N, C-alpha and C positions, 0 to 999 in steps of 0.2 A: 968288437963286435964278429959274431961268428955266422959264415956262410950258411943259410938255410937250405939253398938250392942253387944249382948252376947247370945251365944249357947252353947251346950255341945254336948258330944257323950257318948256312954258307948258301952262297949263289954264285954260280960262274959263268953264268949265261945272259946276265944282266935283266934287261925287261923282258927279256921272251926265253922261254926254257923252263928250268925247275929249281925252287929255293928248296933246301934240306934242312932236317935237323938231325941229329944222331942216333935218334932211335929207329929211323927208317921211315919217319914221315916226310912224303916229298909233296909239294905244292906246285903244280903245272902254273906258271904265272906268264902274263902277257901284260901288254900297254892298253889301259881304258880307251886311247887314242887311236888304238889301231881299228881300222875299217874292217877289216878281215881278220878281227878278234876270234881266236878259236873258242868253242864253246868248252865248259868245263875248267875254263882257267880262272886264276885270281889275280888281282892286282895289289900292290901296296895299299892302296885305300881301302882295300875290303879286309886286308889282313891286319891295318892300325885300326880299323872299326872293331872289328872282333876282338881284337886285344884288350881295348879300351873298355868294351863293354862288358866282356866275361871279368875282368879285373874290378872296375866298378861297382858292377852288381854284386860280386862277390863281397865285396869291403862295404856295401850297403847292406848287405845280409849281416856282416858281422856287426855292424852298427845297431841293427834291430835285433840282434841276437837270434835271427831267425824266427821271430814270434810274428811276422806279417810277410805277405809276399813283396817282392820288389821286382822292378824291372829297369833296365836301361838300354836304351835305342842311341846309337853312335851315328850321325850322319857326317860324312866327310865328301868334302868337293875339291877337286884340283881347280884352281885359277893362275892365272897368270901373276906372277910376284909383281907386288906395287913398288917396291923400292929397290930391287935388284933383277938381273936378268932369271929366268927362267920360271918356274911355277913354284906355288906353296899350297899347302893344305889349309882350308878352312873347315875345323872340326868343331861339333856341337853335339855334348852328350846331354840327353835329356833323361832325368831320373824320375821315377813314380813308386809311389809303396801306397798299398792295399790299406783303406781305413786312416789314411791320415789327411788332413787338412792343409791349405796351401803353404802355410807358413811352417808346419811341422816338416812335410815335404821338403821346403828349401833347406830347413836345418839339417836334415838328413843329407841332402845333396851336397852341402858345405862341408858335413863331418866326413863322408865317404871321399870325397874331392880331396880332403886334406889327406886322408891315409893310405889313398892308393897308391901303390908304387907306379902304375901307367900316368895316374895325373901327376904325380911329383917330376915324370919325366917331361909333360907338356906345360907344367905350371909357368906361369909369366908370358906363354906365347902369346902374341895379340889377335892371332888367328884361332884361339881355341877358348872355347866358354861352355858353361856347363848351366842349363835349364831345368826346369821341372812341368810336370803336367800331372793331371787327375791320373790314377791308377786304371786301367780298363783290361779286363781279361781278353787276351787275345784269341 
């Protein structure tokens, strides 16, 4: 297998400060639980939602070969872990496609979830699910 692309990210500040990628992108980060959270910051929940929504919708577009509009919304909740100390993410991706009925949309969601690289990272996690809904222009 040949590597198609490689990148990295770094963070030396923990949950506050800045996370960086090599091309110069810097994201100010903070904890979503901080009552004094600075405006203009992001958190791991948002970054996970962005990564999966982007990847899963790009994959859905590949599955439909660009022949219809698709949309993916990812909701991430931070919750107390149920079986260990700390927290866990509860993540739901919702897939929709213009002009598809419920069954065809479910088939698209399954196909995209099987192919999406971010989905593959999350596959099998008990706190992750993929659902569908009717397509609506935002």
